[in-house]
C-alpha positions as CSV (number, residue, x, y, z in Angstrom):
1,X,110.4,99.8,108.1
2,X,111.4,98.8,104.6
3,X,109.8,100.8,101.7
4,X,107.8,99.3,98.9
5,X,110.0,98.3,96.0
6,X,107.1,97.0,93.8
7,X,103.7,98.8,93.8
8,X,100.8,97.5,91.7
9,X,97.5,99.3,91.5
10,X,94.3,98.0,89.8
11,X,96.3,95.9,87.3
12,X,94.1,94.4,84.6
13,X,94.6,92.3,81.5
14,X,91.8,91.4,79.0
15,X,92.9,89.5,75.9
16,X,91.4,90.2,72.4
17,X,89.1,87.2,72.9
18,X,87.4,89.0,75.8
19,X,89.1,86.7,78.5
20,X,89.7,88.7,81.6
21,X,93.0,87.1,83.0
22,X,93.7,89.7,85.6
23,X,90.8,91.7,87.2
24,X,92.1,94.7,89.2
25,X,94.9,93.4,91.2
26,X,96.5,95.6,93.8
27,X,99.5,94.7,96.1
28,X,102.9,95.9,97.4
29,X,106.2,94.1,97.8
30,X,108.7,95.5,100.3
31,X,112.4,96.0,99.6
32,X,114.4,92.9,100.6
33,X,111.2,90.8,101.0
34,X,110.7,87.2,99.8
35,X,107.2,87.4,98.4
36,X,105.2,84.4,97.3
37,X,102.4,84.5,94.7
38,X,100.2,81.5,94.7
39,X,97.1,80.4,92.9
40,X,95.4,77.4,91.1
41,X,95.8,76.8,87.4
42,X,94.6,79.7,85.3
43,X,94.4,82.1,88.3
44,X,96.4,84.8,86.4
45,X,99.7,84.4,88.2
46,X,101.9,84.1,85.2
47,X,100.0,86.8,83.3
48,X,100.6,89.1,86.3
49,X,104.3,88.4,86.6
50,X,104.7,88.8,82.8
51,X,103.1,92.2,83.0
52,X,105.4,93.2,85.8
53,X,108.4,92.5,83.7
54,X,106.7,93.9,80.5
55,X,106.6,90.6,78.6
56,X,102.8,91.0,78.4
57,X,101.3,94.5,77.9
58,X,98.7,95.4,80.6
59,X,95.2,96.5,79.6
60,X,95.2,99.1,82.4
61,X,96.6,99.8,85.9
62,X,99.8,101.2,87.4
63,X,103.1,99.4,88.0
64,X,105.9,101.1,89.8
65,X,109.2,99.3,90.5
66,X,111.9,100.8,92.6
67,X,110.3,104.2,92.3
68,X,110.1,104.0,88.5
69,X,107.1,103.8,86.2
70,X,107.1,100.9,83.7
71,X,105.7,103.1,80.9
72,X,108.3,105.8,81.1
73,X,111.4,104.1,82.7
74,X,111.4,100.5,81.2
75,X,115.0,100.5,80.2
76,X,116.2,101.6,83.7
77,X,113.9,99.1,85.3
78,X,115.2,96.2,83.2
79,X,118.7,96.9,84.5
80,X,117.4,96.2,88.0
81,X,115.4,93.0,87.3
82,X,116.4,89.3,86.9
83,X,113.8,86.9,85.6
84,X,113.7,83.1,85.4
85,X,110.7,81.8,83.4
86,X,108.9,78.5,83.6
87,X,110.5,77.1,80.5
88,X,114.2,77.2,80.4
89,X,115.5,78.4,77.0
90,X,119.2,77.8,76.5
91,X,121.4,78.0,73.5
92,X,122.2,74.3,73.0
93,X,125.3,75.1,70.9
94,X,127.0,77.2,73.6
95,X,128.7,76.4,76.9
96,X,127.5,77.8,80.2
97,X,130.5,80.0,80.4
98,X,129.9,81.5,76.9
99,X,126.2,82.2,77.6
100,X,127.1,83.9,80.9
101,X,129.7,86.1,79.0
102,X,127.2,87.0,76.3
103,X,124.5,88.0,78.9
104,X,127.0,90.2,80.7
105,X,127.9,92.0,77.5
106,X,124.3,92.5,76.7
107,X,124.0,94.3,80.0
108,X,127.0,96.4,79.1
109,X,129.0,95.1,82.0
110,X,132.8,95.7,82.2
111,X,134.8,92.6,81.2
112,X,136.3,92.3,84.6
113,X,133.0,92.4,86.3
114,X,131.6,89.8,84.0
115,X,134.4,87.4,84.8
116,X,134.1,87.9,88.5
117,X,130.3,87.3,88.3
118,X,130.8,84.1,86.2
119,X,133.1,82.6,88.9
120,X,130.8,83.6,91.7
121,X,127.6,82.4,90.0
122,X,129.1,79.1,88.8
123,X,130.1,78.4,92.4
124,X,126.7,79.5,93.8
125,X,124.8,77.1,91.6
126,X,127.4,74.4,91.8
127,X,128.2,74.2,88.1
128,X,131.9,75.0,88.1
129,X,133.0,71.6,86.9
130,X,130.7,71.7,83.9
131,X,130.9,75.4,82.9
132,X,132.7,74.5,79.6
133,X,130.2,71.8,78.6
134,X,127.5,72.5,76.0
135,X,124.2,73.2,77.8
136,X,122.4,70.5,75.8
137,X,124.3,67.9,77.9
138,X,122.8,69.3,81.1
139,X,120.2,67.5,83.2
140,X,116.9,69.2,84.0
141,X,118.2,70.2,87.4
142,X,121.4,71.6,86.0
143,X,119.5,73.6,83.4
144,X,117.3,75.1,86.1
145,X,120.3,76.1,88.2
146,X,122.0,77.6,85.2
147,X,118.9,79.6,84.2
148,X,119.0,81.0,87.7
149,X,122.7,82.0,87.2
150,X,121.9,83.7,83.9
151,X,119.2,85.8,85.6
152,X,121.7,87.0,88.2
153,X,124.7,87.9,86.0
154,X,124.0,91.6,86.2
155,X,123.3,91.5,90.0
156,X,119.7,92.5,89.8
157,X,118.0,94.3,92.7
158,X,114.8,92.3,92.2
159,X,114.5,88.7,91.1
160,X,111.3,87.3,89.5
161,X,110.9,83.6,89.5
162,X,108.1,81.8,87.8
163,X,107.9,78.1,89.0
164,X,111.7,77.9,89.3
165,X,111.6,74.2,90.7
166,X,108.8,72.8,88.5
167,X,109.8,69.2,87.4
168,X,112.9,69.0,89.7
169,X,113.6,66.2,92.0
170,X,113.7,66.9,95.8
171,X,117.5,67.2,95.9
172,X,117.7,69.7,93.1
173,X,114.7,71.7,94.6
174,X,116.5,72.0,98.0
175,X,119.7,73.2,96.2
176,X,117.8,76.0,94.6
177,X,116.0,76.8,97.9
178,X,119.4,77.2,99.5
179,X,120.6,79.6,96.7
180,X,117.5,81.7,96.9
181,X,117.8,82.0,100.7
182,X,121.4,83.1,100.3
183,X,120.5,85.8,97.7
184,X,117.6,87.1,99.7
185,X,119.7,87.2,103.0
186,X,122.2,89.4,101.0
187,X,119.4,91.9,100.4
188,X,117.8,90.8,97.0
189,X,114.0,91.1,96.7
190,X,112.6,87.9,95.4
191,X,109.1,87.5,93.8
192,X,108.2,83.9,93.5
193,X,105.3,82.1,91.9
194,X,105.0,78.4,92.9
195,X,102.6,75.5,92.9
196,X,104.4,73.9,95.9
197,X,102.9,74.7,99.3
198,X,106.1,73.4,101.0
199,X,108.2,75.8,98.9
200,X,106.1,78.8,99.8
201,X,106.2,77.9,103.5
202,X,109.9,77.3,103.5
203,X,110.9,80.5,101.6
204,X,108.3,83.3,101.7
205,X,108.0,85.9,104.4
206,X,104.6,87.0,103.0
207,X,102.2,85.5,100.5
208,X,99.3,86.5,98.2
209,X,96.9,83.9,96.9
210,X,95.2,84.6,93.5
211,X,92.1,83.0,92.1
212,X,90.1,83.8,89.0
213,X,92.2,86.9,88.2
214,X,91.9,88.5,91.7
215,X,93.9,88.4,95.0
216,X,91.7,86.6,97.5
217,X,94.0,86.8,100.6
218,X,97.5,87.9,101.6
219,X,99.7,88.0,104.6
220,X,102.4,86.0,106.4
221,X,101.9,82.3,106.8
222,X,100.9,82.7,110.6
223,X,98.5,85.5,109.7
224,X,96.9,83.4,107.0
225,X,96.5,80.4,109.2
226,X,94.8,82.4,111.9
227,X,92.7,84.5,109.5
228,X,91.3,81.4,107.8
229,X,91.3,79.1,110.8
230,X,93.6,76.7,109.0
231,X,96.2,74.1,110.2
232,X,98.5,74.6,107.2
233,X,98.9,76.6,104.0
234,X,97.3,73.9,101.9
235,X,94.1,74.3,103.9
236,X,94.3,78.1,103.4
237,X,94.6,77.5,99.7
238,X,91.6,75.2,99.6
239,X,89.4,77.6,101.7
240,X,90.3,80.7,99.6
241,X,90.2,79.2,96.1
242,X,87.9,76.2,96.4
243,X,90.3,74.3,94.2
244,X,91.0,70.6,94.6
245,X,94.6,69.7,95.0
246,X,95.9,67.0,92.7
247,X,93.3,67.6,90.0
248,X,94.7,66.9,86.5
249,X,92.9,69.6,84.6
250,X,95.5,71.6,82.6
251,X,94.8,75.0,80.9
252,X,97.0,76.9,78.6
253,X,98.5,79.0,81.3
254,X,100.4,76.3,83.2
255,X,100.6,73.0,84.9
256,X,98.3,71.2,87.3
257,X,98.5,72.2,90.9
258,X,101.0,70.0,92.8
259,X,100.0,68.7,96.2
260,X,102.2,69.5,99.1
261,X,104.4,66.7,100.5
262,X,103.8,67.6,104.1
């Protein structure tokens, strides 16, 4: 049985305003697992993932990644992580190839390894023909795929993805799904937050659903369907969070929940 590569215990985040975004979250992710993290708008998903990669400082709780403590081994942990955020931030005055080279140097990779990774990743995300174009000329789908390539340049052991296919058309979304399956099959642990039920069902071995700062249920899709007497994951979501799909209420933490296309 695979060991836990991510261990989170009683994780909490309270902002200076007094808002409790995360209220004592505990969960594990196994090495090589494709783990999904779901929840309605404002549930605390993005805050949680940002604490795991140290973009947001936690109020309390324990985080251990690949046997290392975030508070004492942050530099070593960073070398093992890849992270693609909701908002893609690219240098508009650089080409894709130039940005990949820069990121490789920032990770202190040998030049020959950088070049081999660039060739491999451009092929993986199907951007070989546009690698020497400025990134400001890229479509939304191309930018998302390139952001994924950037997060993989140093061959991370764990990949964190926060809404990686938000705003993409179905074709671009399916392309990214294929890339992620290939990476996971090769042994990479993937931690995915998503609003798409079809995405979670298609990719994730195990899921946790978060609501109001707490995990309300977790398990494989078959386990969740049986546990909650549901016909599909969308119904599990509704039963565990009470949220209405398709509502257009937006809070500062993210986008409206997007209804499954099943």
